[in-house]
MILO-527068 format. One record per residue: residue number from 1; z negated, x, y negated of N, C-alpha, C, O in turn. Coordinates in nm, 2 decimals, padded with zeros to 4 digits, m for minus. Layout:
[node NUM,[Z,X,Y],[Z,X,Y],[Z,X,Y],[Z,X,Y]] ...
# end
This chain:
[node 1,[06.25,m02.29,m07.56],[06.27,m02.21,m07.43],[06.22,m02.13,m07.39],[06.22,m02.03,m07.46]] [node 2,[06.11,m02.11,m07.24],[06.06,m02.00,m07.20],[06.15,m01.86,m07.16],[06.26,m01.87,m07.11]] [node 3,[06.08,m01.74,m07.19],[06.17,m01.64,m07.21],[06.24,m01.63,m07.07],[06.36,m01.62,m07.05]] [node 4,[06.13,m01.63,m06.97],[06.18,m01.64,m06.80],[06.32,m01.68,m06.78],[06.40,m01.63,m06.70]] [node 5,[06.34,m01.80,m06.86],[06.43,m01.93,m06.83],[06.54,m01.90,m06.89],[06.64,m01.94,m06.84]] [node 6,[06.54,m01.84,m07.00],[06.70,m01.78,m07.01],[06.73,m01.66,m06.95],[06.85,m01.64,m06.98]] [node 7,[06.65,m01.55,m06.86],[06.68,m01.47,m06.83],[06.73,m01.54,m06.68],[06.81,m01.48,m06.62]] [node 8,[06.69,m01.63,m06.64],[06.73,m01.71,m06.48],[06.89,m01.74,m06.51],[06.99,m01.69,m06.46]] [node 9,[06.87,m01.85,m06.64],[07.01,m01.89,m06.68],[07.14,m01.81,m06.70],[07.26,m01.85,m06.68]] [node 10,[07.08,m01.68,m06.76],[07.22,m01.55,m06.73],[07.26,m01.54,m06.67],[07.38,m01.53,m06.64]] [node 11,[07.16,m01.54,m06.60],[07.19,m01.47,m06.42],[07.28,m01.61,m06.34],[07.37,m01.59,m06.25]] [node 12,[07.25,m01.71,m06.37],[07.28,m01.79,m06.32],[07.45,m01.85,m06.34],[07.54,m01.88,m06.26]] [node 13,[07.44,m01.83,m06.46],[07.59,m01.84,m06.56],[07.66,m01.72,m06.54],[07.78,m01.73,m06.58]] [node 14,[07.63,m01.57,m06.50],[07.75,m01.48,m06.46],[07.76,m01.52,m06.31],[07.86,m01.47,m06.26]] [node 15,[07.69,m01.58,m06.23],[07.71,m01.60,m06.07],[07.83,m01.73,m06.11],[07.94,m01.75,m06.06]] [node 16,[07.79,m01.77,m06.18],[07.91,m01.88,m06.15],[08.03,m01.86,m06.23],[08.12,m01.94,m06.21]] [node 17,[08.05,m01.78,m06.31],[08.16,m01.70,m06.42],[08.22,m01.60,m06.33],[08.34,m01.58,m06.34]] [node 18,[08.12,m01.52,m06.21],[08.19,m01.43,m06.12],[08.28,m01.53,m06.01],[08.39,m01.52,m05.98]] [node 19,[08.18,m01.65,m05.96],[08.28,m01.70,m05.86],[08.36,m01.77,m05.88],[08.44,m01.77,m05.78]] [node 20,[08.41,m01.87,m06.00],[08.50,m01.91,m06.05],[08.66,m01.78,m06.06],[08.77,m01.80,m06.02]] [node 21,[08.60,m01.65,m06.11],[08.72,m01.58,m06.13],[08.78,m01.54,m05.99],[08.90,m01.52,m05.96]] [node 22,[08.65,m01.54,m05.92],[08.72,m01.53,m05.78],[08.80,m01.59,m05.70],[08.89,m01.55,m05.64]] [node 23,[08.73,m01.73,m05.73],[08.82,m01.84,m05.69],[08.96,m01.88,m05.72],[09.04,m01.94,m05.65]] [node 24,[08.96,m01.82,m05.86],[09.08,m01.81,m05.92],[09.17,m01.73,m05.92],[09.28,m01.77,m05.94]] [node 25,[09.16,m01.62,m05.90],[09.25,m01.50,m05.84],[09.24,m01.45,m05.75],[09.32,m01.36,m05.74]] [node 26,[09.16,m01.47,m05.65],[09.15,m01.41,m05.50],[09.33,m01.50,m05.42],[09.36,m01.61,m05.46]] [node 27,[09.39,m01.43,m05.33],[09.47,m01.49,m05.22],[09.44,m01.51,m05.10],[09.50,m01.58,m05.03]] [node 28,[09.30,m01.41,m05.06],[09.24,m01.45,m04.92],[09.16,m01.54,m04.88],[09.08,m01.57,m04.96]] [node 29,[09.16,m01.58,m04.79],[09.08,m01.73,m04.78],[08.89,m01.72,m04.77],[08.81,m01.80,m04.82]] [node 30,[08.88,m01.59,m04.70],[08.76,m01.56,m04.69],[08.68,m01.54,m04.82],[08.56,m01.58,m04.82]] [node 31,[08.73,m01.46,m04.93],[08.69,m01.45,m05.02],[08.69,m01.56,m05.12],[08.59,m01.55,m05.19]] [node 32,[08.78,m01.66,m05.15],[08.78,m01.78,m05.20],[08.63,m01.87,m05.18],[08.56,m01.93,m05.26]] [node 33,[08.63,m01.83,m04.97],[08.48,m01.94,m04.96],[08.37,m01.85,m05.00],[08.26,m01.89,m05.01]] [node 34,[08.41,m01.73,m05.04],[08.26,m01.67,m05.06],[08.25,m01.65,m05.20],[08.15,m01.57,m05.23]] [node 35,[08.33,m01.70,m05.29],[08.32,m01.73,m05.44],[08.29,m01.88,m05.46],[08.24,m01.91,m05.56]] [node 36,[08.32,m01.97,m05.37],[08.25,m02.10,m05.38],[08.10,m02.12,m05.28],[08.03,m02.22,m05.24]] [node 37,[08.08,m02.01,m05.28],[07.92,m01.98,m05.22],[07.85,m01.97,m05.33],[07.76,m02.03,m05.36]] [node 38,[07.94,m01.84,m05.41],[07.85,m01.79,m05.56],[07.84,m01.91,m05.61],[07.74,m01.97,m05.58]] [node 39,[07.92,m01.96,m05.68],[07.90,m02.11,m05.70],[07.76,m02.15,m05.67],[07.65,m02.14,m05.73]] [node 40,[07.80,m02.19,m05.59],[07.71,m02.28,m05.54],[07.55,m02.24,m05.55],[07.46,m02.32,m05.56]] [node 41,[07.54,m02.12,m05.53],[07.39,m02.00,m05.53],[07.35,m02.05,m05.67],[07.24,m02.11,m05.70]] [node 42,[07.48,m02.02,m05.76],[07.43,m02.05,m05.90],[07.39,m02.22,m05.93],[07.33,m02.24,m06.04]] [node 43,[07.42,m02.30,m05.86],[07.37,m02.40,m05.87],[07.19,m02.39,m05.82],[07.11,m02.43,m05.90]] [node 44,[07.17,m02.35,m05.73],[07.04,m02.31,m05.67],[06.97,m02.30,m05.78],[06.89,m02.38,m05.81]] [node 45,[07.00,m02.18,m05.84],[06.92,m02.08,m05.88],[06.90,m02.17,m06.02],[06.80,m02.17,m06.09]] [node 46,[07.01,m02.26,m06.05],[06.98,m02.33,m06.17],[06.85,m02.46,m06.16],[06.76,m02.47,m06.24]] [node 47,[06.86,m02.53,m06.05],[06.75,m02.60,m05.95],[06.65,m02.57,m05.98],[06.58,m02.63,m06.06]] [node 48,[06.61,m02.43,m05.90],[06.49,m02.38,m05.91],[06.47,m02.35,m06.04],[06.36,m02.41,m06.06]] [node 49,[06.50,m02.31,m06.12],[06.45,m02.23,m06.26],[06.40,m02.33,m06.34],[06.30,m02.31,m06.41]] [node 50,[06.48,m02.46,m06.35],[06.46,m02.58,m06.40],[06.34,m02.65,m06.32],[06.26,m02.70,m06.40]] [node 51,[06.33,m02.67,m06.24],[06.24,m02.69,m06.16],[06.08,m02.63,m06.19],[05.98,m02.69,m06.22]] [node 52,[06.12,m02.48,m06.17],[05.99,m02.40,m06.24],[05.92,m02.43,m06.39],[05.80,m02.46,m06.42]] [node 53,[06.05,m02.41,m06.47],[05.99,m02.42,m06.60],[05.96,m02.52,m06.69],[05.89,m02.51,m06.80]] [node 54,[06.04,m02.66,m06.63],[06.00,m02.78,m06.69],[05.95,m02.83,m06.63],[05.89,m02.91,m06.70]] [node 55,[05.92,m02.86,m06.47],[05.86,m02.94,m06.42],[05.76,m02.87,m06.27],[05.77,m02.89,m06.15]] [node 56,[05.69,m02.81,m06.33],[05.62,m02.69,m06.22],[05.53,m02.77,m06.14],[05.47,m02.71,m06.04]] [node 57,[05.50,m02.92,m06.17],[05.43,m02.96,m06.09],[05.49,m03.08,m05.96],[05.44,m03.16,m05.88]] [node 58,[05.65,m03.03,m05.99],[05.74,m03.17,m05.92],[05.83,m03.05,m05.80],[05.87,m02.93,m05.82]] [node 59,[05.85,m03.13,m05.69],[05.96,m03.03,m05.62],[06.11,m03.06,m05.61],[06.19,m03.00,m05.54]] [node 60,[06.14,m03.16,m05.70],[06.24,m03.22,m05.69],[06.38,m03.11,m05.67],[06.46,m03.13,m05.59]] [node 61,[06.37,m02.97,m05.77],[06.45,m02.85,m05.80],[06.45,m02.82,m05.61],[06.53,m02.87,m05.54]] [node 62,[06.36,m02.74,m05.56],[06.34,m02.77,m05.44],[06.43,m02.88,m05.35],[06.53,m02.83,m05.31]] [node 63,[06.41,m02.97,m05.33],[06.46,m03.01,m05.27],[06.65,m03.05,m05.31],[06.74,m03.09,m05.23]] [node 64,[06.64,m03.05,m05.41],[06.83,m03.04,m05.46],[06.87,m02.88,m05.36],[06.95,m02.86,m05.26]] [node 65,[06.77,m02.78,m05.42],[06.82,m02.67,m05.34],[06.83,m02.69,m05.18],[06.94,m02.67,m05.12]] [node 66,[06.73,m02.72,m05.13],[06.76,m02.74,m04.96],[06.86,m02.81,m04.93],[06.92,m02.76,m04.83]] [node 67,[06.91,m02.95,m05.00],[07.04,m03.04,m04.98],[07.12,m02.96,m05.04],[07.22,m03.03,m05.03]] [node 68,[07.17,m02.85,m05.11],[07.28,m02.82,m05.14],[07.30,m02.70,m05.04],[07.42,m02.68,m05.01]] [node 69,[07.23,m02.61,m04.99],[07.19,m02.54,m04.90],[07.26,m02.56,m04.77],[07.35,m02.50,m04.73]] [node 70,[07.19,m02.66,m04.72],[07.26,m02.81,m04.58],[07.42,m02.79,m04.58],[07.49,m02.73,m04.49]] [node 71,[07.46,m02.85,m04.71],[07.60,m02.88,m04.77],[07.67,m02.80,m04.76],[07.78,m02.81,m04.71]] [node 72,[07.62,m02.64,m04.82],[07.70,m02.53,m04.79],[07.71,m02.45,m04.67],[07.81,m02.37,m04.66]] [node 73,[07.62,m02.47,m04.58],[07.63,m02.42,m04.44],[07.72,m02.49,m04.36],[07.81,m02.42,m04.30]] [node 74,[07.72,m02.63,m04.35],[07.87,m02.72,m04.33],[07.95,m02.70,m04.39],[08.03,m02.68,m04.30]] [node 75,[08.00,m02.69,m04.50],[08.14,m02.66,m04.56],[08.22,m02.52,m04.51],[08.34,m02.50,m04.48]] [node 76,[08.08,m02.41,m04.52],[08.11,m02.29,m04.47],[08.15,m02.26,m04.29],[08.24,m02.20,m04.24]] [node 77,[08.04,m02.35,m04.23],[08.11,m02.39,m04.13],[08.26,m02.41,m04.07],[08.32,m02.35,m03.98]] [node 78,[08.31,m02.53,m04.17],[08.44,m02.63,m04.15],[08.52,m02.53,m04.25],[08.64,m02.53,m04.25]] [node 79,[08.48,m02.47,m04.29],[08.61,m02.37,m04.34],[08.66,m02.24,m04.25],[08.77,m02.19,m04.22]] [node 80,[08.52,m02.20,m04.21],[08.58,m02.09,m04.13],[08.67,m02.16,m04.01],[08.77,m02.12,m03.94]] [node 81,[08.62,m02.23,m04.00],[08.71,m02.31,m03.85],[08.84,m02.34,m03.89],[08.93,m02.34,m03.80]] [node 82,[08.86,m02.37,m03.99],[08.99,m02.40,m04.03],[09.10,m02.26,m04.09],[09.22,m02.26,m04.09]] [node 83,[09.00,m02.16,m04.13],[09.07,m01.98,m04.14],[09.08,m01.94,m04.03],[09.17,m01.85,m04.02]] [node 84,[09.03,m01.97,m03.90],[09.08,m01.92,m03.77],[09.15,m02.02,m03.71],[09.23,m01.97,m03.63]] [node 85,[09.14,m02.10,m03.72],[09.31,m02.22,m03.68],[09.45,m02.16,m03.77],[09.56,m02.13,m03.73]] [node 86,[09.40,m02.15,m03.86],[09.52,m02.08,m03.96],[09.56,m01.91,m03.90],[09.66,m01.88,m03.83]] [node 87,[09.48,m01.85,m03.95],[09.51,m01.72,m03.89],[09.55,m01.71,m03.74],[09.63,m01.63,m03.70]] [node 88,[09.50,m01.83,m03.65],[09.57,m01.79,m03.50],[09.72,m01.83,m03.52],[09.81,m01.76,m03.48]] [node 89,[09.74,m01.98,m03.57],[09.89,m02.03,m03.59],[09.98,m01.92,m03.68],[10.10,m01.91,m03.66]] [node 90,[09.92,m01.85,m03.79],[10.05,m01.74,m03.88],[10.01,m01.61,m03.91],[10.07,m01.53,m03.98]] [node 91,[09.88,m01.57,m03.85],[09.86,m01.46,m03.83],[09.82,m01.40,m03.98],[09.84,m01.28,m04.00]] [node 92,[09.77,m01.47,m04.05],[09.75,m01.45,m04.19],[09.64,m01.55,m04.29],[09.65,m01.67,m04.32]] [node 93,[09.58,m01.48,m04.31],[09.48,m01.59,m04.38],[09.51,m01.59,m04.53],[09.40,m01.59,m04.60]] [node 94,[09.60,m01.59,m04.60],[09.69,m01.53,m04.72],[09.70,m01.69,m04.78],[09.77,m01.77,m04.72]] [node 95,[09.64,m01.73,m04.88],[09.64,m01.89,m04.98],[09.80,m01.91,m04.97],[09.85,m02.02,m04.95]] [node 96,[09.91,m01.75,m04.99],[10.04,m01.87,m05.03],[10.10,m01.85,m04.90],[10.20,m01.92,m04.88]] [node 97,[10.07,m01.79,m04.81],[10.15,m01.83,m04.63],[10.09,m01.96,m04.57],[10.13,m02.00,m04.46]] [node 98,[09.98,m02.04,m04.67],[09.95,m02.12,m04.56],[10.02,m02.29,m04.68],[09.95,m02.38,m04.74]] [node 99,[10.15,m02.28,m04.68],[10.18,m02.34,m04.75],[10.21,m02.49,m04.65],[10.22,m02.59,m04.71]] [node 100,[10.23,m02.48,m04.53],[10.26,m02.61,m04.42],[10.17,m02.71,m04.46],[10.20,m02.83,m04.44]] [node 101,[09.99,m02.68,m04.53],[09.88,m02.75,m04.49],[09.89,m02.84,m04.60],[09.81,m02.93,m04.60]] [node 102,[09.99,m02.84,m04.71],[09.96,m02.90,m04.84],[10.01,m03.05,m04.78],[09.94,m03.15,m04.82]] [node 103,[10.09,m03.07,m04.71],[10.15,m03.23,m04.66],[10.10,m03.24,m04.53],[10.12,m03.33,m04.46]] 
# end
């Protein structure tokens, strides 16, 4: 493996596990959303790293990255709209107080 790829994979793995840790330990919906974005950014970094070092003359990784960014933007817009509506109805964005959204 190329040494630069190892460094990028280490950074990507670190971002992924920081995002997973934030997703499972935080109770605020905004920080959970930021954790999901960290996970998606680590995936984007993997796409770009493998594209650069394994297939440098192809753009598959860049296309997947643009697709993931578009999906993440749509996901963030929908999640922020849900968070705003939850705050308006419950005056809180705590996950524990969103019990009635389960059913």
